[in-house]
C-alpha positions as CSV (number, residue, x, y, z in Angstrom):
1,M,29.0,129.1,-20.3
2,N,29.9,128.3,-16.6
3,I,34.0,129.6,-15.9
4,G,35.1,128.4,-12.5
5,V,37.7,130.7,-10.5
6,L,39.5,128.4,-8.3
7,S,42.6,128.6,-5.7
8,G,44.3,126.0,-4.0
9,K,44.6,128.0,-1.1
10,G,43.0,130.9,0.8
11,G,44.7,134.6,0.6
12,T,45.7,134.2,-3.5
13,G,43.2,136.8,-4.3
14,K,40.8,134.2,-6.2
15,T,37.7,136.8,-5.4
16,T,39.6,139.7,-6.6
17,I,40.1,138.2,-10.1
18,S,36.7,136.7,-10.4
19,T,34.9,140.0,-9.4
20,N,37.2,142.1,-11.7
21,L,36.9,139.5,-14.3
22,A,33.6,138.9,-14.2
23,L,32.9,143.4,-15.1
24,V,35.7,142.6,-18.0
25,M,33.9,140.0,-19.6
26,N,30.2,141.3,-18.9
27,A,29.5,137.8,-16.5
28,N,27.3,137.0,-14.3
29,Y,28.9,136.3,-10.9
30,F,28.6,133.8,-8.5
31,D,30.0,133.4,-5.0
32,C,29.9,130.2,-4.1
33,D,32.5,130.5,-1.0
34,V,29.6,130.2,0.9
35,E,31.6,130.0,4.3
36,E,32.8,133.5,3.6
37,P,31.4,134.9,0.6
38,N,33.2,138.4,0.3
39,G,32.4,139.5,-3.6
40,F,29.7,141.7,-2.9
41,I,31.5,144.1,-0.6
42,F,33.6,144.8,-4.2
43,L,30.3,144.3,-6.6
44,N,28.0,146.1,-4.3
45,P,24.9,145.2,-5.9
46,E,21.4,146.7,-5.9
47,N,17.9,145.5,-5.1
48,I,19.2,142.4,-3.2
49,K,16.5,139.7,-2.7
50,S,17.0,137.3,-0.2
51,K,15.7,132.8,-0.3
52,E,16.1,130.7,2.0
53,V,17.9,127.4,1.5
54,K,16.6,124.1,3.6
55,V,17.8,120.3,4.0
56,E,15.7,117.7,5.4
57,Y,16.3,115.6,8.7
58,P,14.0,112.7,9.9
59,F,12.0,113.4,12.9
60,I,11.0,110.5,15.2
61,D,7.7,110.3,16.3
62,D,8.1,109.0,20.0
63,N,4.6,107.3,19.8
64,K,5.5,104.9,17.2
65,C,9.2,104.7,18.0
66,I,10.0,101.0,19.5
67,N,13.4,101.8,20.1
68,C,14.6,98.5,17.8
69,G,18.1,101.1,16.8
70,R,17.7,99.7,12.9
71,C,17.9,103.4,12.1
72,V,20.9,103.8,14.1
73,K,22.4,100.9,12.5
74,V,22.2,102.0,8.6
75,C,22.9,105.7,9.3
76,Q,26.2,106.4,7.6
77,F,27.0,109.8,9.0
78,N,26.5,108.8,12.7
79,A,23.6,111.5,12.7
80,L,21.6,109.2,15.0
81,A,22.6,107.4,18.6
82,M,20.9,104.8,20.8
83,V,21.4,106.6,24.1
84,K,19.6,104.1,26.7
85,E,16.4,103.6,25.6
86,D,16.1,106.9,23.4
87,I,17.0,107.7,19.8
88,V,18.8,111.0,19.5
89,L,19.2,112.5,16.6
90,F,22.3,114.6,15.9
91,N,20.3,116.8,13.0
92,K,23.6,118.8,11.5
93,L,25.4,115.6,10.7
94,C,22.1,114.4,8.4
95,H,22.9,114.4,5.1
96,G,18.9,113.5,4.4
97,C,19.9,110.0,2.3
98,G,16.8,108.2,3.4
99,A,18.3,105.1,5.1
100,C,16.8,105.4,8.3
101,E,13.1,106.2,7.0
102,V,13.6,103.0,4.8
103,A,14.7,100.7,7.8
104,C,11.9,101.5,10.0
105,E,9.8,98.7,10.2
106,S,7.5,100.7,13.0
107,N,6.9,103.7,10.3
108,A,8.3,106.1,13.2
109,I,10.0,108.3,11.5
110,T,9.3,111.1,8.5
111,Y,11.3,114.2,7.2
112,K,10.9,117.8,7.9
113,K,13.5,120.8,7.1
114,R,15.3,123.1,8.2
115,T,17.0,126.7,6.9
116,I,21.3,126.5,6.9
117,G,21.5,129.3,5.1
118,V,20.3,131.7,2.3
119,I,21.1,132.7,-1.3
120,E,21.0,136.6,-1.8
121,E,20.5,138.0,-5.7
122,G,20.7,141.6,-6.9
123,K,22.5,143.6,-9.8
124,H,25.8,145.5,-10.9
125,K,25.1,147.1,-14.0
126,G,22.8,144.7,-14.9
127,L,24.9,141.9,-14.6
128,I,23.4,139.6,-11.9
129,C,25.1,138.6,-8.7
130,K,24.5,136.0,-6.5
131,R,26.2,134.7,-3.4
132,G,25.4,131.7,-1.3
133,L,25.6,132.6,3.2
134,L,25.8,129.3,5.4
135,N,24.2,130.0,9.0
136,I,26.7,130.2,11.1
137,G,27.2,126.7,13.3
138,E,26.6,125.0,10.3
139,P,28.6,122.0,8.6
140,M,27.3,121.4,5.2
141,A,27.9,124.0,2.9
142,V,27.4,122.0,-0.4
143,P,23.3,122.3,-0.3
144,I,23.6,126.0,-0.9
145,I,26.1,125.7,-3.6
146,K,24.3,122.9,-5.2
147,E,20.8,125.7,-5.3
148,L,23.5,128.1,-6.2
149,L,24.5,126.7,-8.8
150,N,21.6,125.5,-10.5
151,S,20.1,129.2,-10.9
152,A,22.9,129.7,-13.2
153,K,21.4,131.4,-16.2
154,E,22.5,131.1,-20.1
155,G,25.4,133.3,-21.0
156,I,29.0,133.9,-19.1
157,N,28.7,133.0,-15.6
158,I,32.1,133.9,-13.6
159,I,31.7,131.0,-10.5
160,D,33.9,132.5,-7.6
161,C,34.8,128.9,-5.8
162,A,35.6,128.1,-2.5
163,P,39.4,127.8,-1.5
164,G,41.4,124.7,-1.5
165,T,40.1,121.5,-2.8
166,S,37.6,120.4,-0.4
167,C,34.7,118.8,-1.3
168,N,32.5,122.6,-1.7
169,V,35.3,122.9,-4.7
170,V,34.6,119.6,-6.1
171,H,30.5,120.2,-6.1
172,S,30.9,123.6,-7.6
173,M,33.4,121.9,-10.7
174,E,30.5,119.5,-11.8
175,K,28.9,122.8,-13.3
176,L,32.0,124.4,-15.0
177,N,33.0,124.7,-18.3
178,S,36.2,125.6,-17.6
179,A,38.6,126.8,-15.4
180,V,41.2,129.6,-14.3
181,L,43.4,129.0,-11.2
182,V,44.8,131.7,-9.4
183,T,48.1,131.7,-7.6
184,E,50.6,133.6,-6.3
185,P,54.3,133.2,-7.1
186,T,55.4,131.6,-3.7
187,K,56.4,128.0,-2.7
188,F,53.3,127.6,-0.8
189,G,51.1,128.9,-3.8
190,L,52.9,126.4,-5.6
191,H,52.2,123.7,-3.7
192,D,48.7,124.6,-3.2
193,L,48.5,125.4,-7.4
194,D,49.8,121.6,-7.9
195,M,47.0,120.3,-5.9
196,A,44.4,122.3,-7.8
197,V,45.7,121.2,-11.1
198,K,45.4,117.8,-10.2
199,L,42.0,118.2,-9.2
200,V,40.7,119.9,-12.4
201,R,42.6,117.6,-14.4
202,M,40.1,114.5,-13.0
203,F,37.4,116.8,-14.3
204,N,39.3,117.2,-17.6
205,I,38.1,120.3,-18.5
206,P,40.0,123.3,-19.6
207,F,42.4,125.2,-17.5
208,G,44.9,128.3,-17.4
209,V,46.7,129.9,-14.4
210,I,46.6,133.7,-13.6
211,I,49.4,134.7,-11.7
212,N,48.3,137.2,-9.1
213,K,50.9,139.6,-6.9
214,C,53.4,138.9,-9.8
215,I,56.3,141.3,-9.3
216,E,59.2,138.8,-11.6
217,A,58.3,138.1,-15.4
218,E,59.5,135.0,-14.6
219,N,59.2,133.0,-11.3
220,N,58.1,129.4,-10.0
221,I,54.8,129.7,-11.3
222,T,55.7,130.2,-15.0
223,E,58.6,127.6,-14.7
224,Y,56.1,125.2,-13.5
225,C,53.3,125.8,-16.3
226,R,55.9,125.2,-18.7
227,E,56.7,122.2,-17.3
228,E,53.2,121.1,-17.6
229,N,52.3,122.7,-20.4
230,I,49.3,124.9,-18.8
231,P,48.5,128.0,-20.1
232,V,49.5,131.3,-18.3
233,L,46.3,133.4,-18.5
234,G,47.7,136.7,-17.2
235,K,50.3,137.9,-14.7
236,V,48.6,140.8,-12.1
237,P,51.3,142.9,-11.0
238,Y,51.6,143.6,-7.2
239,K,52.0,147.1,-6.4
240,K,50.8,149.6,-3.7
241,E,48.0,151.2,-5.5
242,A,46.4,148.2,-6.0
243,A,46.8,146.7,-2.3
244,E,45.4,150.4,-0.9
245,S,42.2,150.2,-4.1
246,Y,41.4,146.3,-2.4
247,S,41.6,147.7,1.0
248,K,38.7,150.3,0.1
249,G,36.7,148.0,-1.4
250,K,37.2,149.3,-5.0
251,L,38.0,147.0,-8.5
252,L,41.3,147.0,-9.7
253,I,39.8,147.9,-12.9
254,E,39.0,151.2,-11.7
255,L,43.0,151.9,-11.7
256,P,44.4,152.2,-15.9
257,E,47.2,150.1,-15.5
258,Y,44.9,147.3,-14.0
259,N,42.0,148.1,-16.2
260,E,44.5,146.9,-19.2
261,V,45.8,143.9,-17.5
262,F,42.1,142.0,-17.0
263,N,41.6,143.8,-20.5
264,E,44.4,141.4,-21.7
265,I,43.2,138.6,-19.4
266,K,39.8,138.6,-20.8
267,D,41.2,138.1,-24.4
268,K,43.1,135.2,-23.2
269,V,40.4,134.0,-21.5
270,E,38.4,133.7,-24.6
271,E,41.0,132.6,-27.1
272,V,42.3,129.7,-24.4
273,L,39.3,128.5,-22.6
274,M,35.7,129.5,-24.0
275,W,37.2,128.0,-27.4
276,N,37.3,124.7,-26.0
């Protein structure tokens, strides 16, 4: 059972919800926000092991290349360019589709591999904790996300997705059985929640909403959820104690009031999402 935690925008508390929910549900944790993974700050896993993630890129043998430009014409990602009488490769734009190798009649193109990031794995109180780390300057996070999710074990896995509704989120959703959308009761929160709802509905998976930083019982998010017939899985109160705990890298469930809140959310998630 892979439960994805998404947010239409950054800063709503997606990782806060993910890490605390993983512990109360006794679930493994996967941080797919590979450009800025913060979950390990709170979980602080032990015995971390690292594995490189590599992607393929074309290598052009100048002794065989006749500079015909066929590879440049078939490349849909502009990773190859004809500069005077030479073929130039922009390897960070390459998606490894293999079209250039097929198009090359002089057999001058082969593929090599390069490292774009790592996957780290450790344990917190017996639970598996994994995260992807994209190298600085690398534009494509999807290969790391795919390899990270392909390693998910049986049982309950909390998937901390990237913020927004980009292709990074879309590729994470391919492995989800259900989803939790985290938002905040603001106009921006509502706007981006609506985009996330439309995305999740495209995948036809069960989902619910958690309202973070909640001050009033009734707000623009609760009204929206009623109109859209979306279950509200819980409301996390906005208090100074929580902000202080978060700023020190501590889990909210260490506070008695928030421990009760997250256990109520756990029960609601099991009732609404896991049954489906």
